[in-house]
Structure formats: structure tokens, C-alpha cells
Biopython code that builds the backbone (N, CA, C, O; Angstrom):
import numpy as np
from Bio.PDB.StructureBuilder import StructureBuilder

atoms = [
    (1, "MET", "N", (-8.314, -4.737, -9.231)),
    (1, "MET", "CA", (-7.351, -5.701, -8.820)),
    (1, "MET", "C", (-6.443, -4.216, -8.003)),
    (1, "MET", "O", (-6.519, -3.011, -8.244)),
    (2, "GLU", "N", (-5.613, -5.004, -6.978)),
    (2, "GLU", "CA", (-4.807, -3.938, -6.347)),
    (2, "GLU", "C", (-3.608, -4.415, -6.914)),
    (2, "GLU", "O", (-3.431, -5.596, -7.214)),
    (3, "GLU", "N", (-2.826, -3.562, -7.056)),
    (3, "GLU", "CA", (-1.391, -3.764, -6.937)),
    (3, "GLU", "C", (-0.524, -3.149, -6.261)),
    (3, "GLU", "O", (-0.498, -1.938, -6.037)),
    (4, "TYR", "N", (0.354, -4.101, -5.845)),
    (4, "TYR", "CA", (1.634, -3.938, -4.931)),
    (4, "TYR", "C", (2.983, -3.574, -5.122)),
    (4, "TYR", "O", (3.623, -4.598, -5.361)),
    (5, "VAL", "N", (3.614, -2.692, -5.123)),
    (5, "VAL", "CA", (4.529, -1.730, -5.341)),
    (5, "VAL", "C", (5.459, -1.451, -4.783)),
    (5, "VAL", "O", (5.064, -0.710, -3.883)),
    (6, "LYS", "N", (7.159, -1.622, -4.667)),
    (6, "LYS", "CA", (7.740, -1.494, -3.893)),
    (6, "LYS", "C", (9.020, -0.073, -4.495)),
    (6, "LYS", "O", (9.190, -0.002, -5.712)),
    (7, "GLY", "N", (9.417, 0.437, -4.031)),
    (7, "GLY", "CA", (10.440, 1.274, -4.603)),
    (7, "GLY", "C", (11.870, 0.510, -4.306)),
    (7, "GLY", "O", (12.039, -0.706, -4.207)),
    (8, "ALA", "N", (12.686, 1.380, -4.211)),
    (8, "ALA", "CA", (14.224, 0.815, -4.001)),
    (8, "ALA", "C", (14.388, 0.471, -2.090)),
    (8, "ALA", "O", (13.681, 0.924, -1.190)),
    (9, "GLU", "N", (15.411, -0.341, -2.003)),
    (9, "GLU", "CA", (15.218, -0.454, -0.298)),
    (9, "GLU", "C", (15.733, 0.558, 0.535)),
    (9, "GLU", "O", (16.475, 1.374, -0.011)),
    (10, "PRO", "N", (15.595, 0.633, 1.251)),
    (10, "PRO", "CA", (14.552, -0.334, 2.302)),
    (10, "PRO", "C", (13.121, -0.331, 2.195)),
    (10, "PRO", "O", (12.427, -1.055, 2.910)),
    (11, "ASP", "N", (12.527, 0.649, 1.114)),
    (11, "ASP", "CA", (11.038, 0.330, 1.092)),
    (11, "ASP", "C", (10.063, -0.676, 1.189)),
    (11, "ASP", "O", (10.104, -1.850, 0.819)),
    (12, "ARG", "N", (8.963, 0.128, 1.880)),
    (12, "ARG", "CA", (8.166, -1.203, 1.679)),
    (12, "ARG", "C", (6.758, -1.110, 1.082)),
    (12, "ARG", "O", (6.171, -0.043, 0.903)),
    (13, "TRP", "N", (6.326, -2.179, 0.825)),
    (13, "TRP", "CA", (5.163, -2.469, -0.451)),
    (13, "TRP", "C", (3.846, -1.698, -0.010)),
    (13, "TRP", "O", (3.155, -1.827, 1.001)),
    (14, "HIS", "N", (3.751, -1.007, -0.906)),
    (14, "HIS", "CA", (2.408, 0.194, -1.075)),
    (14, "HIS", "C", (1.256, -0.276, -1.991)),
    (14, "HIS", "O", (1.600, -0.955, -2.959)),
    (15, "TRP", "N", (-0.015, -0.027, -1.837)),
    (15, "TRP", "CA", (-0.945, 0.105, -2.696)),
    (15, "TRP", "C", (-1.872, 0.476, -2.715)),
    (15, "TRP", "O", (-2.828, -0.042, -3.292)),
    (16, "CYS", "N", (-1.879, 2.123, -1.700)),
    (16, "CYS", "CA", (-2.533, 3.173, -1.963)),
    (16, "CYS", "C", (-1.866, 4.470, -2.304)),
    (16, "CYS", "O", (-1.117, 5.076, -1.537)),
    (17, "LYS", "N", (-2.275, 4.944, -3.808)),
    (17, "LYS", "CA", (-1.528, 5.576, -4.099)),
    (17, "LYS", "C", (-1.945, 7.485, -3.796)),
    (17, "LYS", "O", (-1.598, 8.532, -4.342)),
    (18, "ASN", "N", (-2.631, 7.209, -2.916)),
    (18, "ASN", "CA", (-2.127, 8.754, -2.112)),
    (18, "ASN", "C", (-1.848, 8.440, -0.731)),
    (18, "ASN", "O", (-2.499, 8.877, 0.218)),
    (19, "CYS", "N", (-0.734, 7.573, -0.646)),
    (19, "CYS", "CA", (0.286, 7.813, 0.489)),
    (19, "CYS", "C", (1.330, 8.164, 0.577)),
    (19, "CYS", "O", (2.239, 7.424, 0.200)),
    (20, "LYS", "N", (1.565, 9.288, 1.053)),
    (20, "LYS", "CA", (2.949, 9.965, 1.308)),
    (20, "LYS", "C", (4.085, 9.114, 0.806)),
    (20, "LYS", "O", (4.758, 9.562, -0.122)),
    (21, "GLN", "N", (4.297, 8.243, 1.183)),
    (21, "GLN", "CA", (5.437, 7.042, 0.799)),
    (21, "GLN", "C", (5.339, 6.303, -0.413)),
    (21, "GLN", "O", (6.030, 5.327, -0.704)),
    (22, "TYR", "N", (4.430, 6.829, -1.116)),
    (22, "TYR", "CA", (4.195, 5.919, -2.401)),
    (22, "TYR", "C", (5.412, 6.182, -3.371)),
    (22, "TYR", "O", (5.489, 7.355, -3.739)),
    (23, "PRO", "N", (6.334, 5.365, -3.838)),
    (23, "PRO", "CA", (7.401, 5.327, -4.996)),
    (23, "PRO", "C", (7.176, 5.760, -6.199)),
    (23, "PRO", "O", (6.584, 5.174, -7.105)),
    (24, "ARG", "N", (7.718, 6.933, -6.204)),
    (24, "ARG", "CA", (8.076, 7.595, -7.344)),
    (24, "ARG", "C", (8.410, 6.368, -8.380)),
    (24, "ARG", "O", (7.718, 5.827, -9.242)),
    (25, "VAL", "N", (9.588, 6.181, -7.994)),
    (25, "VAL", "CA", (10.096, 4.899, -9.147)),
    (25, "VAL", "C", (9.810, 3.329, -8.409)),
    (25, "VAL", "O", (10.409, 3.003, -7.384)),
    (26, "VAL", "N", (8.965, 2.568, -8.987)),
    (26, "VAL", "CA", (8.503, 1.446, -8.971)),
    (26, "VAL", "C", (9.660, 0.491, -9.350)),
    (26, "VAL", "O", (10.057, 0.592, -10.511)),
    (27, "ILE", "N", (10.396, -0.623, -8.376)),
    (27, "ILE", "CA", (11.368, -1.368, -8.691)),
    (27, "ILE", "C", (10.454, -2.728, -8.717)),
    (27, "ILE", "O", (10.463, -3.356, -9.775)),
    (28, "GLN", "N", (9.626, -3.255, -7.579)),
    (28, "GLN", "CA", (9.307, -4.017, -7.620)),
    (28, "GLN", "C", (7.406, -4.034, -7.710)),
    (28, "GLN", "O", (6.812, -3.209, -7.015)),
    (29, "ARG", "N", (6.554, -5.059, -8.635)),
    (29, "ARG", "CA", (5.469, -4.998, -8.667)),
    (29, "ARG", "C", (4.464, -6.287, -8.367)),
    (29, "ARG", "O", (4.665, -7.082, -9.285)),
    (30, "ARG", "N", (3.668, -6.712, -7.642)),
    (30, "ARG", "CA", (2.726, -8.043, -7.792)),
    (30, "ARG", "C", (1.515, -7.328, -7.773)),
    (30, "ARG", "O", (1.300, -6.132, -7.577)),
    (31, "ASN", "N", (0.460, -8.645, -8.106)),
    (31, "ASN", "CA", (-1.179, -8.635, -8.063)),
    (31, "ASN", "C", (-1.402, -8.937, -7.089)),
    (31, "ASN", "O", (-2.612, -8.779, -6.931)),
    (32, "TRP", "N", (-0.649, -9.580, -5.633)),
    (32, "TRP", "CA", (-1.021, -10.135, -4.367)),
    (32, "TRP", "C", (0.033, -9.429, -3.397)),
    (32, "TRP", "O", (1.197, -9.039, -3.486)),
    (33, "ARG", "N", (-1.147, -9.467, -2.255)),
    (33, "ARG", "CA", (-0.942, -9.145, -0.980)),
    (33, "ARG", "C", (0.267, -9.522, -0.635)),
    (33, "ARG", "O", (0.230, -10.745, -0.769)),
    (34, "PRO", "N", (1.521, -9.172, -0.203)),
    (34, "PRO", "CA", (2.408, -9.474, 0.433)),
    (34, "PRO", "C", (2.288, -10.161, 2.102)),
    (34, "PRO", "O", (1.381, -9.662, 2.768)),
    (35, "SER", "N", (2.990, -11.069, 2.684)),
    (35, "SER", "CA", (2.745, -11.465, 3.701)),
    (35, "SER", "C", (3.564, -10.677, 5.184)),
    (35, "SER", "O", (3.530, -10.996, 6.372)),
    (36, "SER", "N", (4.297, -9.494, 4.429)),
    (36, "SER", "CA", (5.322, -9.097, 5.259)),
    (36, "SER", "C", (5.684, -7.774, 4.665)),
    (36, "SER", "O", (5.520, -7.647, 3.452)),
    (37, "ASP", "N", (6.196, -6.683, 5.417)),
    (37, "ASP", "CA", (6.456, -5.717, 4.874)),
    (37, "ASP", "C", (5.920, -4.751, 3.919)),
    (37, "ASP", "O", (6.284, -4.272, 2.845)),
    (38, "LEU", "N", (4.844, -4.633, 4.767)),
    (38, "LEU", "CA", (3.835, -3.351, 4.356)),
    (38, "LEU", "C", (3.999, -2.307, 4.866)),
    (38, "LEU", "O", (4.495, -2.172, 5.984)),
    (39, "CYS", "N", (3.530, -1.188, 3.981)),
    (39, "CYS", "CA", (3.428, 0.140, 4.517)),
    (39, "CYS", "C", (2.658, 0.872, 5.814)),
    (39, "CYS", "O", (1.554, 0.353, 5.975)),
    (40, "ASP", "N", (2.753, 1.233, 6.143)),
    (40, "ASP", "CA", (2.206, 1.254, 8.307)),
    (40, "ASP", "C", (0.952, 2.249, 7.186)),
    (40, "ASP", "O", (-0.215, 1.910, 6.993)),
    (41, "GLU", "N", (1.545, 3.316, 6.683)),
    (41, "GLU", "CA", (0.485, 4.680, 6.042)),
    (41, "GLU", "C", (-0.404, 3.957, 5.178)),
    (41, "GLU", "O", (-1.549, 4.245, 5.525)),
    (42, "CYS", "N", (-0.413, 3.202, 4.273)),
    (42, "CYS", "CA", (-0.901, 2.420, 3.474)),
    (42, "CYS", "C", (-2.204, 1.237, 4.044)),
    (42, "CYS", "O", (-3.333, 1.069, 3.583)),
    (43, "LEU", "N", (-1.565, 0.599, 5.123)),
    (43, "LEU", "CA", (-2.635, 0.145, 6.579)),
    (43, "LEU", "C", (-3.560, 0.779, 7.037)),
    (43, "LEU", "O", (-4.735, 0.412, 7.027)),
    (44, "ASP", "N", (-3.048, 2.006, 7.580)),
    (44, "ASP", "CA", (-3.780, 3.371, 8.254)),
    (44, "ASP", "C", (-5.049, 3.493, 6.756)),
    (44, "ASP", "O", (-6.149, 2.941, 6.739)),
    (45, "ILE", "N", (-4.509, 4.293, 5.732)),
    (45, "ILE", "CA", (-5.337, 4.228, 5.090)),
    (45, "ILE", "C", (-6.424, 3.565, 4.680)),
    (45, "ILE", "O", (-7.584, 3.975, 4.647)),
    (46, "GLU", "N", (-5.803, 2.048, 4.226)),
    (46, "GLU", "CA", (-6.965, 1.156, 4.128)),
    (46, "GLU", "C", (-8.145, 0.761, 5.257)),
    (46, "GLU", "O", (-9.198, 0.151, 5.072)),
    (47, "LYS", "N", (-7.627, 1.292, 6.414)),
    (47, "LYS", "CA", (-8.433, 1.102, 7.995)),
    (47, "LYS", "C", (-9.775, 2.035, 7.903)),
    (47, "LYS", "O", (-10.871, 1.839, 8.428)),
    (48, "ILE", "N", (-9.392, 2.992, 7.162)),
    (48, "ILE", "CA", (-10.087, 4.544, 7.631)),
    (48, "ILE", "C", (-11.267, 4.148, 6.185)),
    (48, "ILE", "O", (-12.485, 4.324, 6.204)),
    (49, "GLU", "N", (-10.323, 3.508, 4.864)),
    (49, "GLU", "CA", (-11.804, 3.405, 3.806)),
    (49, "GLU", "C", (-12.461, 2.409, 4.214)),
    (49, "GLU", "O", (-13.676, 2.506, 4.042)),
    (50, "LEU", "N", (-11.923, 1.059, 4.913)),
    (50, "LEU", "CA", (-13.288, -0.026, 5.758)),
    (50, "LEU", "C", (-13.951, 0.549, 6.624)),
    (50, "LEU", "O", (-15.163, 0.334, 6.645)),
    (51, "ARG", "N", (-13.402, 1.382, 7.521)),
    (51, "ARG", "CA", (-14.592, 2.215, 8.523)),
    (51, "ARG", "C", (-15.599, 2.759, 7.674)),
    (51, "ARG", "O", (-16.746, 2.335, 7.813)),
    (52, "LYS", "N", (-15.277, 3.913, 6.538)),
    (52, "LYS", "CA", (-16.262, 4.018, 6.052)),
    (52, "LYS", "C", (-17.324, 3.358, 5.183)),
    (52, "LYS", "O", (-18.495, 3.736, 5.236)),
    (53, "ILE", "N", (-16.981, 2.521, 4.503)),
    (53, "ILE", "CA", (-17.514, 1.203, 4.058)),
    (53, "ILE", "C", (-18.604, 0.909, 5.089)),
    (53, "ILE", "O", (-19.799, 1.064, 4.836)),
    (54, "ALA", "N", (-18.072, 0.417, 6.424)),
    (54, "ALA", "CA", (-18.869, -0.078, 6.971)),
    (54, "ALA", "C", (-19.907, 1.046, 7.864)),
    (54, "ALA", "O", (-20.798, 0.685, 8.633)),
    (55, "ALA", "N", (-19.632, 2.125, 7.625)),
    (55, "ALA", "CA", (-20.787, 2.868, 8.282)),
    (55, "ALA", "C", (-21.778, 3.192, 7.365)),
    (55, "ALA", "O", (-22.690, 3.906, 7.785)),
    (56, "THR", "N", (-21.814, 2.725, 5.876)),
    (56, "THR", "CA", (-22.731, 3.597, 4.848)),
    (56, "THR", "C", (-23.872, 2.115, 5.031)),
    (56, "THR", "O", (-24.944, 2.084, 4.427)),
]
sb = StructureBuilder()
sb.init_structure("model")
sb.init_model(0)
sb.init_chain("A")
sb.init_seg("    ")
for serial, (resi, resn, name, xyz) in enumerate(atoms, 1):
    if name == "N":
        sb.init_residue(resn, " ", resi, " ")
    sb.init_atom(name, np.array(xyz, "f"), 0.0, 1.0, " ", f" {name:<3s}", serial, name[0])
structure = sb.get_structure()
């Protein structure tokens, strides 16, 4: 199960721990994907991983 975390404002929601913007201090946590305010870098990492899975 993925965990979505957010640091201090104006941070966005992260779920990829290898994201450069992943917060060192987590202020909020949730187990479901937020509908908005998602980290662009985490989205890009997720797309790359999904392409790798689809290519196998």
C-alpha cells in the first residue's frame, strides 16, 4: 500500500521516496491518493516506472 505524505506548507503530496522534494519532516500522512496537489516529480517517476512495467 502506498503512503502519501506532505511536509510543511506549501508542500504537495509525495509517494515516491526517491523524489528530490520528498519531505524530511512529514506533517500529514494518508493511505489513499489525494485528488489534487500531487507532486510533479512523483508523477513523472510514477510514469517512468509504469512504462518500464509495460515494456516487460
